[in-house]
py3Dmol code that shows the C-alpha trace and the ligand (Angstrom):
import py3Dmol

protein = """\
ATOM      1  CA  UNK A   1       0.174  18.775  -0.581  1.00  0.00           C
ATOM      2  CA  UNK A   2      -0.687  22.377  -1.415  1.00  0.00           C
ATOM      3  CA  UNK A   3       0.109  23.590  -4.947  1.00  0.00           C
ATOM      4  CA  UNK A   4       0.696  27.158  -3.711  1.00  0.00           C
ATOM      5  CA  UNK A   5       1.846  28.484  -0.334  1.00  0.00           C
ATOM      6  CA  UNK A   6       3.003  31.809   1.058  1.00  0.00           C
ATOM      7  CA  UNK A   7       6.677  32.565   0.609  1.00  0.00           C
ATOM      8  CA  UNK A   8       8.427  32.648   4.013  1.00  0.00           C
ATOM      9  CA  UNK A   9      10.933  35.242   2.743  1.00  0.00           C
ATOM     10  CA  UNK A  10       8.552  37.957   1.618  1.00  0.00           C
ATOM     11  CA  UNK A  11       5.066  38.822   0.437  1.00  0.00           C
ATOM     12  CA  UNK A  12       5.052  36.580  -2.641  1.00  0.00           C
ATOM     13  CA  UNK A  13       3.429  33.221  -3.331  1.00  0.00           C
ATOM     14  CA  UNK A  14       5.431  30.065  -3.982  1.00  0.00           C
ATOM     15  CA  UNK A  15       4.433  27.301  -6.375  1.00  0.00           C
ATOM     16  CA  UNK A  16       5.006  23.557  -5.911  1.00  0.00           C
ATOM     17  CA  UNK A  17       7.595  22.233  -8.372  1.00  0.00           C
ATOM     18  CA  UNK A  18       8.353  18.614  -9.209  1.00  0.00           C
ATOM     19  CA  UNK A  19      11.465  17.570 -11.069  1.00  0.00           C
ATOM     20  CA  UNK A  20      13.520  14.417 -11.560  1.00  0.00           C
ATOM     21  CA  UNK A  21      16.679  14.449  -9.471  1.00  0.00           C
ATOM     22  CA  UNK A  22      19.363  11.951  -8.574  1.00  0.00           C
ATOM     23  CA  UNK A  23      19.894  11.396  -4.840  1.00  0.00           C
ATOM     24  CA  UNK A  24      22.418   9.134  -3.154  1.00  0.00           C
ATOM     25  CA  UNK A  25      21.642   7.017  -0.121  1.00  0.00           C
ATOM     26  CA  UNK A  26      23.970   4.491   1.539  1.00  0.00           C
ATOM     27  CA  UNK A  27      26.239   4.368  -1.517  1.00  0.00           C
ATOM     28  CA  UNK A  28      23.446   3.978  -4.097  1.00  0.00           C
ATOM     29  CA  UNK A  29      22.060   6.555  -6.523  1.00  0.00           C
ATOM     30  CA  UNK A  30      18.302   6.822  -7.001  1.00  0.00           C
ATOM     31  CA  UNK A  31      16.191   8.882  -9.367  1.00  0.00           C
ATOM     32  CA  UNK A  32      13.277  10.550  -7.620  1.00  0.00           C
ATOM     33  CA  UNK A  33      10.752  13.255  -8.344  1.00  0.00           C
ATOM     34  CA  UNK A  34      11.980  15.999  -6.018  1.00  0.00           C
ATOM     35  CA  UNK A  35       9.245  18.218  -4.530  1.00  0.00           C
ATOM     36  CA  UNK A  36      10.029  21.845  -3.604  1.00  0.00           C
ATOM     37  CA  UNK A  37       8.528  25.315  -3.733  1.00  0.00           C
ATOM     38  CA  UNK A  38       9.703  28.278  -5.771  1.00  0.00           C
ATOM     39  CA  UNK A  39       8.582  31.821  -5.009  1.00  0.00           C
ATOM     40  CA  UNK A  40       7.074  33.640  -7.982  1.00  0.00           C
ATOM     41  CA  UNK A  41       8.111  36.957  -6.515  1.00  0.00           C
ATOM     42  CA  UNK A  42      11.652  36.671  -5.102  1.00  0.00           C
ATOM     43  CA  UNK A  43      12.603  33.430  -6.893  1.00  0.00           C
ATOM     44  CA  UNK A  44      13.725  31.768  -3.653  1.00  0.00           C
ATOM     45  CA  UNK A  45      13.532  27.945  -3.602  1.00  0.00           C
ATOM     46  CA  UNK A  46      12.653  26.065  -0.405  1.00  0.00           C
ATOM     47  CA  UNK A  47      11.075  22.877   0.907  1.00  0.00           C
ATOM     48  CA  UNK A  48       8.604  22.024   3.664  1.00  0.00           C
ATOM     49  CA  UNK A  49       8.511  18.932   5.892  1.00  0.00           C
ATOM     50  CA  UNK A  50       5.774  17.528   3.693  1.00  0.00           C
ATOM     51  CA  UNK A  51       7.746  18.134   0.496  1.00  0.00           C
ATOM     52  CA  UNK A  52      10.924  16.648   2.005  1.00  0.00           C
ATOM     53  CA  UNK A  53       8.990  13.605   3.161  1.00  0.00           C
ATOM     54  CA  UNK A  54       7.583  12.753  -0.261  1.00  0.00           C
ATOM     55  CA  UNK A  55      11.024  13.243  -1.854  1.00  0.00           C
ATOM     56  CA  UNK A  56      12.879  11.100   0.694  1.00  0.00           C
ATOM     57  CA  UNK A  57      10.332   8.305   0.893  1.00  0.00           C
ATOM     58  CA  UNK A  58      10.942   7.644  -2.805  1.00  0.00           C
ATOM     59  CA  UNK A  59      14.627   7.094  -2.027  1.00  0.00           C
ATOM     60  CA  UNK A  60      13.831   4.842   0.924  1.00  0.00           C
ATOM     61  CA  UNK A  61      11.273   2.802  -1.046  1.00  0.00           C
ATOM     62  CA  UNK A  62      13.739   2.185  -3.847  1.00  0.00           C
ATOM     63  CA  UNK A  63      16.577   1.397  -1.443  1.00  0.00           C
ATOM     64  CA  UNK A  64      14.470  -1.207   0.348  1.00  0.00           C
ATOM     65  CA  UNK A  65      13.267  -2.683  -2.939  1.00  0.00           C
ATOM     66  CA  UNK A  66      16.759  -2.887  -4.374  1.00  0.00           C
ATOM     67  CA  UNK A  67      18.217  -4.613  -1.323  1.00  0.00           C
ATOM     68  CA  UNK A  68      15.262  -6.834  -0.470  1.00  0.00           C
ATOM     69  CA  UNK A  69      14.747  -5.055   2.846  1.00  0.00           C
ATOM     70  CA  UNK A  70      11.248  -5.530   4.299  1.00  0.00           C
ATOM     71  CA  UNK A  71       8.966  -2.512   4.614  1.00  0.00           C
ATOM     72  CA  UNK A  72       7.619  -1.209   7.936  1.00  0.00           C
ATOM     73  CA  UNK A  73       4.282  -2.991   7.565  1.00  0.00           C
ATOM     74  CA  UNK A  74       5.968  -6.300   6.807  1.00  0.00           C
ATOM     75  CA  UNK A  75       8.253  -5.908   9.797  1.00  0.00           C
ATOM     76  CA  UNK A  76       5.296  -5.217  12.077  1.00  0.00           C
ATOM     77  CA  UNK A  77       3.165  -8.004  10.550  1.00  0.00           C
ATOM     78  CA  UNK A  78       5.893 -10.596  11.053  1.00  0.00           C
ATOM     79  CA  UNK A  79       6.097  -9.762  14.746  1.00  0.00           C
ATOM     80  CA  UNK A  80       2.323  -9.613  15.204  1.00  0.00           C
ATOM     81  CA  UNK A  81       1.939 -12.952  13.477  1.00  0.00           C
ATOM     82  CA  UNK A  82       4.056 -14.487  16.248  1.00  0.00           C
ATOM     83  CA  UNK A  83       2.374 -12.523  19.034  1.00  0.00           C
ATOM     84  CA  UNK A  84       5.627 -11.204  20.501  1.00  0.00           C
ATOM     85  CA  UNK A  85       6.559  -7.748  21.797  1.00  0.00           C
ATOM     86  CA  UNK A  86       9.136  -5.730  19.856  1.00  0.00           C
ATOM     87  CA  UNK A  87      11.740  -6.210  22.584  1.00  0.00           C
ATOM     88  CA  UNK A  88      11.213 -10.009  22.635  1.00  0.00           C
ATOM     89  CA  UNK A  89      11.509 -10.026  18.870  1.00  0.00           C
ATOM     90  CA  UNK A  90      14.821  -8.146  19.196  1.00  0.00           C
ATOM     91  CA  UNK A  91      16.058 -10.763  21.642  1.00  0.00           C
ATOM     92  CA  UNK A  92      15.124 -13.673  19.394  1.00  0.00           C
ATOM     93  CA  UNK A  93      16.802 -12.075  16.369  1.00  0.00           C
ATOM     94  CA  UNK A  94      19.747 -10.780  18.484  1.00  0.00           C
ATOM     95  CA  UNK A  95      19.207  -7.201  17.355  1.00  0.00           C
ATOM     96  CA  UNK A  96      19.978  -5.285  20.523  1.00  0.00           C
ATOM     97  CA  UNK A  97      17.330  -3.938  22.864  1.00  0.00           C
ATOM     98  CA  UNK A  98      15.403  -1.488  20.704  1.00  0.00           C
ATOM     99  CA  UNK A  99      16.395  -2.783  17.289  1.00  0.00           C
ATOM    100  CA  UNK A 100      13.147  -4.330  16.160  1.00  0.00           C
ATOM    101  CA  UNK A 101      10.988  -1.544  17.568  1.00  0.00           C
ATOM    102  CA  UNK A 102      13.059   1.061  15.746  1.00  0.00           C
ATOM    103  CA  UNK A 103      12.638  -0.780  12.444  1.00  0.00           C
ATOM    104  CA  UNK A 104       8.876  -0.768  12.998  1.00  0.00           C
ATOM    105  CA  UNK A 105       9.101   2.990  13.501  1.00  0.00           C
ATOM    106  CA  UNK A 106      10.773   3.430  10.124  1.00  0.00           C
ATOM    107  CA  UNK A 107      14.501   3.112  10.721  1.00  0.00           C
ATOM    108  CA  UNK A 108      15.879   1.221   7.726  1.00  0.00           C
ATOM    109  CA  UNK A 109      17.707  -2.016   8.531  1.00  0.00           C
ATOM    110  CA  UNK A 110      20.968  -2.888   6.796  1.00  0.00           C
ATOM    111  CA  UNK A 111      20.585  -5.416   3.976  1.00  0.00           C
ATOM    112  CA  UNK A 112      21.948  -8.158   6.269  1.00  0.00           C
ATOM    113  CA  UNK A 113      19.419  -7.459   9.019  1.00  0.00           C
ATOM    114  CA  UNK A 114      16.712  -7.062   6.374  1.00  0.00           C
ATOM    115  CA  UNK A 115      17.506 -10.557   5.135  1.00  0.00           C
ATOM    116  CA  UNK A 116      17.397 -11.893   8.700  1.00  0.00           C
ATOM    117  CA  UNK A 117      13.945 -10.384   9.302  1.00  0.00           C
ATOM    118  CA  UNK A 118      12.714 -11.810   5.991  1.00  0.00           C
ATOM    119  CA  UNK A 119      14.032 -15.213   6.949  1.00  0.00           C
ATOM    120  CA  UNK A 120      12.091 -15.005  10.210  1.00  0.00           C
ATOM    121  CA  UNK A 121       8.883 -14.589   8.240  1.00  0.00           C
ATOM    122  CA  UNK A 122       8.673 -18.324   7.568  1.00  0.00           C
ATOM    123  CA  UNK A 123       7.401 -20.021  10.730  1.00  0.00           C
ATOM    124  CA  UNK A 124       9.768 -22.960  10.192  1.00  0.00           C
ATOM    125  CA  UNK A 125      12.756 -20.612  10.255  1.00  0.00           C
ATOM    126  CA  UNK A 126      11.444 -18.605  13.158  1.00  0.00           C
ATOM    127  CA  UNK A 127      10.906 -21.770  15.153  1.00  0.00           C
ATOM    128  CA  UNK A 128      14.552 -22.724  14.842  1.00  0.00           C
ATOM    129  CA  UNK A 129      15.598 -19.211  15.871  1.00  0.00           C
ATOM    130  CA  UNK A 130      13.360 -19.495  18.933  1.00  0.00           C
ATOM    131  CA  UNK A 131      14.710 -22.900  19.846  1.00  0.00           C
ATOM    132  CA  UNK A 132      18.353 -21.991  19.297  1.00  0.00           C
ATOM    133  CA  UNK A 133      18.444 -19.179  21.849  1.00  0.00           C
ATOM    134  CA  UNK A 134      19.733 -20.722  25.068  1.00  0.00           C
ATOM    135  CA  UNK A 135      19.467 -17.599  27.212  1.00  0.00           C
ATOM    136  CA  UNK A 136      15.764 -17.151  26.636  1.00  0.00           C
ATOM    137  CA  UNK A 137      14.701 -20.776  26.496  1.00  0.00           C
ATOM    138  CA  UNK A 138      13.042 -20.638  29.893  1.00  0.00           C
ATOM    139  CA  UNK A 139      11.313 -17.369  29.186  1.00  0.00           C
ATOM    140  CA  UNK A 140       7.497 -17.673  29.423  1.00  0.00           C
ATOM    141  CA  UNK A 141       6.828 -15.545  26.354  1.00  0.00           C
ATOM    142  CA  UNK A 142       9.223 -17.674  24.321  1.00  0.00           C
ATOM    143  CA  UNK A 143       7.706 -20.973  25.465  1.00  0.00           C
ATOM    144  CA  UNK A 144       4.300 -19.632  24.473  1.00  0.00           C
ATOM    145  CA  UNK A 145       5.654 -18.440  21.134  1.00  0.00           C
ATOM    146  CA  UNK A 146       7.165 -21.843  20.380  1.00  0.00           C
ATOM    147  CA  UNK A 147       3.846 -23.626  20.805  1.00  0.00           C
ATOM    148  CA  UNK A 148       2.061 -20.880  18.832  1.00  0.00           C
ATOM    149  CA  UNK A 149       4.504 -21.201  15.935  1.00  0.00           C
ATOM    150  CA  UNK A 150       4.288 -24.991  15.964  1.00  0.00           C
ATOM    151  CA  UNK A 151       0.522 -24.694  15.749  1.00  0.00           C
ATOM    152  CA  UNK A 152       0.901 -22.187  12.904  1.00  0.00           C
ATOM    153  CA  UNK A 153       3.084 -24.587  10.918  1.00  0.00           C
ATOM    154  CA  UNK A 154       0.471 -27.357  11.232  1.00  0.00           C
ATOM    155  CA  UNK A 155      -2.325 -24.952  10.225  1.00  0.00           C
ATOM    156  CA  UNK A 156      -0.482 -23.701   7.151  1.00  0.00           C
ATOM    157  CA  UNK A 157       0.194 -27.244   6.049  1.00  0.00           C
ATOM    158  CA  UNK A 158      -3.476 -28.189   6.373  1.00  0.00           C
ATOM    159  CA  UNK A 159      -4.964 -24.984   4.939  1.00  0.00           C
ATOM    160  CA  UNK A 160      -2.807 -23.518   2.187  1.00  0.00           C
ATOM    161  CA  UNK A 161      -3.594 -19.912   1.439  1.00  0.00           C
ATOM    162  CA  UNK A 162      -5.487 -19.320  -1.795  1.00  0.00           C
ATOM    163  CA  UNK A 163      -5.349 -15.551  -1.879  1.00  0.00           C
ATOM    164  CA  UNK A 164      -2.020 -14.978  -3.586  1.00  0.00           C
ATOM    165  CA  UNK A 165      -3.251 -12.478  -6.086  1.00  0.00           C
ATOM    166  CA  UNK A 166      -0.509  -9.921  -6.144  1.00  0.00           C
ATOM    167  CA  UNK A 167       2.770  -9.896  -7.946  1.00  0.00           C
ATOM    168  CA  UNK A 168       5.537 -11.390  -5.779  1.00  0.00           C
ATOM    169  CA  UNK A 169       2.912 -12.665  -3.323  1.00  0.00           C
ATOM    170  CA  UNK A 170       2.237  -9.311  -1.741  1.00  0.00           C
ATOM    171  CA  UNK A 171       5.812  -8.219  -1.126  1.00  0.00           C
ATOM    172  CA  UNK A 172       5.886  -4.418  -1.411  1.00  0.00           C
ATOM    173  CA  UNK A 173       7.394  -3.146  -4.652  1.00  0.00           C
ATOM    174  CA  UNK A 174       6.911  -0.494  -7.301  1.00  0.00           C
ATOM    175  CA  UNK A 175       3.868  -2.354  -8.681  1.00  0.00           C
ATOM    176  CA  UNK A 176       2.095  -2.500  -5.308  1.00  0.00           C
ATOM    177  CA  UNK A 177       2.831   1.135  -4.443  1.00  0.00           C
ATOM    178  CA  UNK A 178       5.367  -0.124  -1.876  1.00  0.00           C
ATOM    179  CA  UNK A 179       2.595  -1.397   0.364  1.00  0.00           C
ATOM    180  CA  UNK A 180       1.737  -4.949   1.324  1.00  0.00           C
ATOM    181  CA  UNK A 181      -1.367  -6.463  -0.108  1.00  0.00           C
ATOM    182  CA  UNK A 182      -3.841  -5.839   2.700  1.00  0.00           C
ATOM    183  CA  UNK A 183      -7.056  -7.873   2.605  1.00  0.00           C
ATOM    184  CA  UNK A 184      -8.629  -5.981   5.428  1.00  0.00           C
ATOM    185  CA  UNK A 185      -8.047  -2.633   3.742  1.00  0.00           C
ATOM    186  CA  UNK A 186      -9.312  -3.900   0.376  1.00  0.00           C
ATOM    187  CA  UNK A 187     -12.404  -5.233   2.101  1.00  0.00           C
ATOM    188  CA  UNK A 188     -13.103  -1.949   3.877  1.00  0.00           C
ATOM    189  CA  UNK A 189     -12.434   0.125   0.771  1.00  0.00           C
ATOM    190  CA  UNK A 190     -15.006  -1.958  -1.118  1.00  0.00           C
ATOM    191  CA  UNK A 191     -17.605  -1.679   1.643  1.00  0.00           C
ATOM    192  CA  UNK A 192     -16.970   2.040   2.044  1.00  0.00           C
ATOM    193  CA  UNK A 193     -17.322   2.903  -1.638  1.00  0.00           C
ATOM    194  CA  UNK A 194     -20.347   0.646  -2.170  1.00  0.00           C
ATOM    195  CA  UNK A 195     -22.104   2.519   0.655  1.00  0.00           C
ATOM    196  CA  UNK A 196     -20.964   5.989  -0.334  1.00  0.00           C
ATOM    197  CA  UNK A 197     -21.848   5.913  -4.029  1.00  0.00           C
ATOM    198  CA  UNK A 198     -25.484   6.413  -4.938  1.00  0.00           C
ATOM    199  CA  UNK A 199     -26.978   3.305  -6.462  1.00  0.00           C
ATOM    200  CA  UNK A 200     -27.240   4.755  -9.948  1.00  0.00           C
ATOM    201  CA  UNK A 201     -23.538   5.665  -9.817  1.00  0.00           C
ATOM    202  CA  UNK A 202     -22.401   2.336  -8.488  1.00  0.00           C
ATOM    203  CA  UNK A 203     -21.160  -0.573 -10.560  1.00  0.00           C
ATOM    204  CA  UNK A 204     -18.215  -2.905 -10.796  1.00  0.00           C
ATOM    205  CA  UNK A 205     -16.207  -0.703 -13.133  1.00  0.00           C
ATOM    206  CA  UNK A 206     -16.736   2.307 -10.883  1.00  0.00           C
ATOM    207  CA  UNK A 207     -15.327   0.362  -7.917  1.00  0.00           C
ATOM    208  CA  UNK A 208     -12.311  -0.569 -10.003  1.00  0.00           C
ATOM    209  CA  UNK A 209     -11.694   3.121 -10.695  1.00  0.00           C
ATOM    210  CA  UNK A 210     -12.233   4.213  -7.094  1.00  0.00           C
ATOM    211  CA  UNK A 211      -9.655   1.692  -5.853  1.00  0.00           C
ATOM    212  CA  UNK A 212      -7.203   2.927  -8.455  1.00  0.00           C
ATOM    213  CA  UNK A 213      -7.691   6.620  -7.633  1.00  0.00           C
ATOM    214  CA  UNK A 214      -7.368   5.874  -3.921  1.00  0.00           C
ATOM    215  CA  UNK A 215      -4.058   4.076  -4.334  1.00  0.00           C
ATOM    216  CA  UNK A 216      -2.555   6.493  -6.843  1.00  0.00           C
ATOM    217  CA  UNK A 217      -3.583   9.657  -4.994  1.00  0.00           C
ATOM    218  CA  UNK A 218      -2.250   8.246  -1.760  1.00  0.00           C
ATOM    219  CA  UNK A 219       1.060   7.395  -3.387  1.00  0.00           C
ATOM    220  CA  UNK A 220       1.229  10.854  -4.891  1.00  0.00           C
ATOM    221  CA  UNK A 221       0.890  12.445  -1.459  1.00  0.00           C
ATOM    222  CA  UNK A 222       2.516   9.965   0.889  1.00  0.00           C
ATOM    223  CA  UNK A 223       4.737   7.621  -1.163  1.00  0.00           C
ATOM    224  CA  UNK A 224       2.668   4.485  -0.445  1.00  0.00           C
ATOM    225  CA  UNK A 225      -0.526   2.986  -1.799  1.00  0.00           C
ATOM    226  CA  UNK A 226      -3.401   2.068   0.529  1.00  0.00           C
ATOM    227  CA  UNK A 227      -4.421  -1.418  -0.591  1.00  0.00           C
ATOM    228  CA  UNK A 228      -1.187  -2.917  -1.951  1.00  0.00           C
ATOM    229  CA  UNK A 229      -3.043  -3.988  -5.101  1.00  0.00           C
ATOM    230  CA  UNK A 230      -1.232  -4.040  -8.451  1.00  0.00           C
ATOM    231  CA  UNK A 231      -2.869  -2.488 -11.501  1.00  0.00           C
ATOM    232  CA  UNK A 232      -2.885  -3.697 -15.089  1.00  0.00           C
ATOM    233  CA  UNK A 233      -3.181  -1.595 -18.186  1.00  0.00           C
ATOM    234  CA  UNK A 234      -6.529  -2.091 -19.936  1.00  0.00           C
ATOM    235  CA  UNK A 235      -8.268  -0.253 -22.757  1.00  0.00           C
ATOM    236  CA  UNK A 236     -10.710   1.116 -20.143  1.00  0.00           C
ATOM    237  CA  UNK A 237      -7.836   2.308 -17.932  1.00  0.00           C
ATOM    238  CA  UNK A 238      -6.098   0.580 -15.011  1.00  0.00           C
ATOM    239  CA  UNK A 239      -7.698  -2.392 -13.276  1.00  0.00           C
ATOM    240  CA  UNK A 240      -6.528  -4.325 -10.194  1.00  0.00           C
ATOM    241  CA  UNK A 241      -4.605  -7.467 -11.071  1.00  0.00           C
ATOM    242  CA  UNK A 242      -6.808 -10.560 -10.555  1.00  0.00           C
ATOM    243  CA  UNK A 243      -9.794  -8.415  -9.615  1.00  0.00           C
ATOM    244  CA  UNK A 244     -12.318 -11.222 -10.128  1.00  0.00           C
ATOM    245  CA  UNK A 245     -10.336 -13.499  -7.828  1.00  0.00           C
ATOM    246  CA  UNK A 246     -10.484 -10.778  -5.181  1.00  0.00           C
ATOM    247  CA  UNK A 247     -14.222 -10.328  -5.588  1.00  0.00           C
ATOM    248  CA  UNK A 248     -14.835 -14.073  -5.479  1.00  0.00           C
ATOM    249  CA  UNK A 249     -12.779 -14.304  -2.318  1.00  0.00           C
ATOM    250  CA  UNK A 250     -14.843 -11.618  -0.583  1.00  0.00           C
ATOM    251  CA  UNK A 251     -18.056 -13.120  -1.909  1.00  0.00           C
ATOM    252  CA  UNK A 252     -17.138 -16.460  -0.329  1.00  0.00           C
ATOM    253  CA  UNK A 253     -16.445 -14.615   2.925  1.00  0.00           C
ATOM    254  CA  UNK A 254     -19.969 -13.148   2.690  1.00  0.00           C
ATOM    255  CA  UNK A 255     -18.584  -9.599   2.552  1.00  0.00           C
ATOM    256  CA  UNK A 256     -20.006  -8.644  -0.843  1.00  0.00           C
ATOM    257  CA  UNK A 257     -22.284 -10.150  -3.440  1.00  0.00           C
ATOM    258  CA  UNK A 258     -22.438  -9.659  -7.173  1.00  0.00           C
ATOM    259  CA  UNK A 259     -25.656  -8.601  -8.817  1.00  0.00           C
ATOM    260  CA  UNK A 260     -26.958  -7.656 -12.244  1.00  0.00           C
ATOM    261  CA  UNK A 261     -29.407  -4.928 -13.126  1.00  0.00           C
ATOM    262  CA  UNK A 262     -31.385  -4.978 -16.373  1.00  0.00           C
ATOM    263  CA  UNK A 263     -31.649  -1.462 -17.723  1.00  0.00           C
ATOM    264  CA  UNK A 264     -34.602   0.088 -19.589  1.00  0.00           C
ATOM    265  CA  UNK A 265     -32.919  -0.388 -22.954  1.00  0.00           C
ATOM    266  CA  UNK A 266     -32.511  -4.104 -22.241  1.00  0.00           C
ATOM    267  CA  UNK A 267     -28.780  -3.893 -21.514  1.00  0.00           C
ATOM    268  CA  UNK A 268     -27.399  -4.959 -18.166  1.00  0.00           C
ATOM    269  CA  UNK A 269     -24.815  -3.681 -15.708  1.00  0.00           C
ATOM    270  CA  UNK A 270     -22.916  -5.575 -13.087  1.00  0.00           C
ATOM    271  CA  UNK A 271     -23.187  -4.229  -9.556  1.00  0.00           C
ATOM    272  CA  UNK A 272     -21.319  -5.176  -6.400  1.00  0.00           C
ATOM    273  CA  UNK A 273     -23.362  -4.891  -3.205  1.00  0.00           C
ATOM    274  CA  UNK A 274     -22.753  -5.498   0.486  1.00  0.00           C
ATOM    275  CA  UNK A 275     -24.706  -6.099   3.700  1.00  0.00           C
ATOM    276  CA  UNK A 276     -21.760  -5.037   5.825  1.00  0.00           C
ATOM    277  CA  UNK A 277     -21.397  -1.705   7.582  1.00  0.00           C
ATOM    278  CA  UNK A 278     -18.628   0.845   7.153  1.00  0.00           C
ATOM    279  CA  UNK A 279     -15.844   0.615   9.736  1.00  0.00           C
ATOM    280  CA  UNK A 280     -13.118   2.721   8.130  1.00  0.00           C
ATOM    281  CA  UNK A 281     -12.069   4.114  11.519  1.00  0.00           C
ATOM    282  CA  UNK A 282     -10.714   0.785  12.639  1.00  0.00           C
ATOM    283  CA  UNK A 283      -8.499  -0.059   9.679  1.00  0.00           C
ATOM    284  CA  UNK A 284      -7.169   3.139   8.135  1.00  0.00           C
ATOM    285  CA  UNK A 285      -4.751   5.680   9.576  1.00  0.00           C
ATOM    286  CA  UNK A 286      -5.415   9.425   9.453  1.00  0.00           C
ATOM    287  CA  UNK A 287      -3.516   9.916   6.196  1.00  0.00           C
ATOM    288  CA  UNK A 288      -5.385   7.079   4.523  1.00  0.00           C
ATOM    289  CA  UNK A 289      -8.702   8.440   5.770  1.00  0.00           C
ATOM    290  CA  UNK A 290      -7.910  11.838   4.258  1.00  0.00           C
ATOM    291  CA  UNK A 291      -7.207  10.235   0.871  1.00  0.00           C
ATOM    292  CA  UNK A 292     -10.387   8.140   1.024  1.00  0.00           C
ATOM    293  CA  UNK A 293     -12.455  11.210   1.970  1.00  0.00           C
ATOM    294  CA  UNK A 294     -10.927  13.132  -0.911  1.00  0.00           C
ATOM    295  CA  UNK A 295     -11.659  10.407  -3.480  1.00  0.00           C
ATOM    296  CA  UNK A 296     -15.153   9.873  -2.064  1.00  0.00           C
ATOM    297  CA  UNK A 297     -16.016  13.564  -2.162  1.00  0.00           C
ATOM    298  CA  UNK A 298     -14.650  13.973  -5.626  1.00  0.00           C
ATOM    299  CA  UNK A 299     -16.096  10.949  -7.373  1.00  0.00           C
ATOM    300  CA  UNK A 300     -19.003   9.416  -5.476  1.00  0.00           C
ATOM    301  CA  UNK A 301     -21.628  11.076  -7.663  1.00  0.00           C
ATOM    302  CA  UNK A 302     -19.682  10.875 -10.918  1.00  0.00           C
ATOM    303  CA  UNK A 303     -20.857   8.505 -13.629  1.00  0.00           C
ATOM    304  CA  UNK A 304     -18.515   5.595 -14.318  1.00  0.00           C
ATOM    305  CA  UNK A 305     -17.664   6.831 -17.797  1.00  0.00           C
ATOM    306  CA  UNK A 306     -16.202  10.076 -16.368  1.00  0.00           C
ATOM    307  CA  UNK A 307     -13.847   8.074 -14.159  1.00  0.00           C
ATOM    308  CA  UNK A 308     -12.873   5.821 -17.043  1.00  0.00           C
ATOM    309  CA  UNK A 309     -12.130   8.883 -19.160  1.00  0.00           C
ATOM    310  CA  UNK A 310     -10.088  10.478 -16.410  1.00  0.00           C
ATOM    311  CA  UNK A 311      -8.055   7.315 -15.810  1.00  0.00           C
ATOM    312  CA  UNK A 312      -7.318   6.748 -19.521  1.00  0.00           C
ATOM    313  CA  UNK A 313      -6.328  10.395 -19.970  1.00  0.00           C
ATOM    314  CA  UNK A 314      -3.530   9.902 -17.448  1.00  0.00           C
ATOM    315  CA  UNK A 315      -1.619   8.041 -20.189  1.00  0.00           C
ATOM    316  CA  UNK A 316       0.029   5.744 -17.690  1.00  0.00           C
ATOM    317  CA  UNK A 317       3.372   4.340 -18.758  1.00  0.00           C
ATOM    318  CA  UNK A 318       4.203   0.642 -18.525  1.00  0.00           C
ATOM    319  CA  UNK A 319       7.240  -1.340 -19.607  1.00  0.00           C
ATOM    320  CA  UNK A 320       5.944  -2.560 -22.999  1.00  0.00           C
ATOM    321  CA  UNK A 321       2.937  -0.277 -23.282  1.00  0.00           C
ATOM    322  CA  UNK A 322       0.717  -3.217 -24.110  1.00  0.00           C
ATOM    323  CA  UNK A 323      -2.597  -4.425 -22.715  1.00  0.00           C
ATOM    324  CA  UNK A 324      -2.305  -6.222 -19.327  1.00  0.00           C
ATOM    325  CA  UNK A 325       1.090  -4.706 -18.490  1.00  0.00           C
ATOM    326  CA  UNK A 326       1.522  -3.808 -14.843  1.00  0.00           C
ATOM    327  CA  UNK A 327       1.667  -0.106 -14.050  1.00  0.00           C
ATOM    328  CA  UNK A 328       4.536   1.151 -11.879  1.00  0.00           C
ATOM    329  CA  UNK A 329       3.556   3.724  -9.233  1.00  0.00           C
ATOM    330  CA  UNK A 330       6.835   5.621  -9.077  1.00  0.00           C
ATOM    331  CA  UNK A 331       7.037   6.566 -12.773  1.00  0.00           C
ATOM    332  CA  UNK A 332       3.350   7.449 -13.038  1.00  0.00           C
ATOM    333  CA  UNK A 333       1.929   8.854  -9.825  1.00  0.00           C
ATOM    334  CA  UNK A 334       3.728  12.233  -9.874  1.00  0.00           C
ATOM    335  CA  UNK A 335       3.003  13.086 -13.504  1.00  0.00           C
TER     336      UNK A 335
END
"""
ligand_1 = """\
1
ZN
Zn 9.403 35.182 -2.035
"""
view = py3Dmol.view(width=600, height=400)
view.addModel(protein, "pdb")
view.setStyle({"model": 0}, {"cartoon": {"style": "trace"}})
view.addModel(ligand_1, "xyz")
view.setStyle({"model": 1}, {"stick": {}})
view.zoomTo()
view.show()
């Protein structure tokens, strides 16, 4: 978002202002950082679509979090997991023709419907919803879905998932930047930054910082993080929660490998490398790409210590202000 724009009411220039404000939404009050412009010349205050969006998304994020309503990505992922169209999904959940599709487009479900969608996330629950719908029992898509879900239940029982590295198992909240933990995006962020940074400016700590700046800048501009990672407070600035578990996971998948370099003074630095190629076009949307380009351009040739300094200077707030605390996005990203 631009810090200064032309005033639409005259010849002056307007400056972006951010201030805490209380907004009500569906009977609840939420504190947000309101974004608006104020003209230096005529004093007129106004907003733009972009400024309104970042103000409102903070309300919507908090409303969903408070009421346990799934976020857009979760809603889409649940449907995609079962391989059904949005209209079939609406039928199974009895939501009316366009219900599910509208929720995927951003319409916010009521808490009751939110709870129903969450319930459908567990294959066991979804299976009973599928089987209990008499009208659609003979529907081809439903028959296919039933056998798919039954297969899924067997698979999950035989291969439990070992990648639960985020708080609340990847459910979007203030500590994930209201995004779901996304393995594919984390993987492609790692590959992208390993390729983009010159070798002498590339080490494990630098990657940690680049992930952090990507998520926080994206939240600052769009109200969501990119990766869904949570960040802990450390004396060297924020670091993704369970970062070594993440790296080990991708090392086992043959995505990255960890390496050491002995320096001329006899010290060593830890470097993460990859054989994989960059495919950011396939996984990131246009907004995410713009954030990644910005962070890349800004930091790829910066030494790690500059990024560490920059991240510690942010003075990020956490609940107890102690080492290892998780850092909330909402109270920190707009400062
Ligand atoms: Zn003006």
